[in-house]
C-alpha positions in Angstrom: -10.9 -12.6 0.8 -13.1 -9.5 -0.8 -13.3 -8.0 2.9 -9.9 -8.7 3.8 -8.7 -6.8 0.8 -11.2 -3.9 1.0 -9.8 -3.5 4.6 -6.2 -3.7 3.6 -6.7 -0.9 1.0 -8.7 1.1 3.6 -5.6 0.9 6.1 -3.2 1.5 3.1 -5.0 4.9 2.5 -4.7 5.7 6.2 -1.3 5.3 6.0 -0.9 7.2 3.2 -2.6 10.2 4.6 -2.0 9.8 8.4 1.0 7.9 9.2 2.2 9.2 12.4 4.7 6.5 13.7 2.5 5.8 16.7 -0.9 4.9 15.4 -0.1 4.1 12.2 3.4 3.0 11.4 5.7 2.2 8.7 5.1 -1.6 9.8 1.4 -1.3 9.0 2.0 0.0 5.5 4.7 -2.9 4.7 2.0 -5.4 6.0 -0.5 -4.3 3.5 2.0 -3.9 0.8 3.2 -7.5 1.3 -0.1 -8.6 0.6 -0.3 -6.6 -2.7 -1.5 -7.6 -5.4 -5.1 -7.9 -4.7 -7.1 -10.1 -6.6 -10.5 -10.7 -5.2 -12.4 -7.3 -5.9 -11.3 -5.9 -9.2 -12.4 -2.4 -8.2 -10.5 -2.5 -4.8 -7.3 -4.1 -6.6 -7.4 -1.4 -9.4 -8.0 1.7 -6.8 -5.4 0.2 -4.3 -2.7 -0.8 -7.1 -3.2 3.1 -8.5 -2.9 4.8 -5.2 0.6 2.9 -4.9 1.5 3.9 -7.9 0.6 7.6 -7.3 2.4 7.6 -4.2 5.5 6.0 -5.9 5.5 9.2 -8.1 4.9 11.6 -5.2 8.3 12.8 -3.5 7.9 13.1 0.1 5.6 10.3 0.1 5.5 7.9 3.0 6.4 4.9 0.6 9.8 6.4 0.2 10.6 5.8 3.9 13.3 3.7 4.3 11.4 0.9 6.0 8.5 1.1 3.5 10.4 1.5 0.3 11.9 -2.1 -0.3 8.1 -3.5 0.3 6.7 -0.9 -2.2 9.3 -1.6 -4.6 8.4 -5.5 -4.4 4.6 -5.0 -4.6 5.1 -2.8 -7.6 7.1 -5.8 -9.2 4.5 -8.1 -8.2 1.9 -5.8 -9.8 3.6 -5.9 -13.0 3.8 -9.5 -12.9 
């Protein structure tokens, strides 16, 4: 599970920086967000969750895309719990 969460965290980071709609799509990011919160690797979970919060606070971030936004909101709510 640690390897899976680390890979998903890396995919989220790639999506935040390079989502182009062809190779990395909003659906790719939604698939990662649907698996948050991470819990197997404390360092990865803290990093990935913090990056999501940073993206939510950043205007123009890909998490504000109409496809991604509901998944980001749900992920944030699960982190809060």
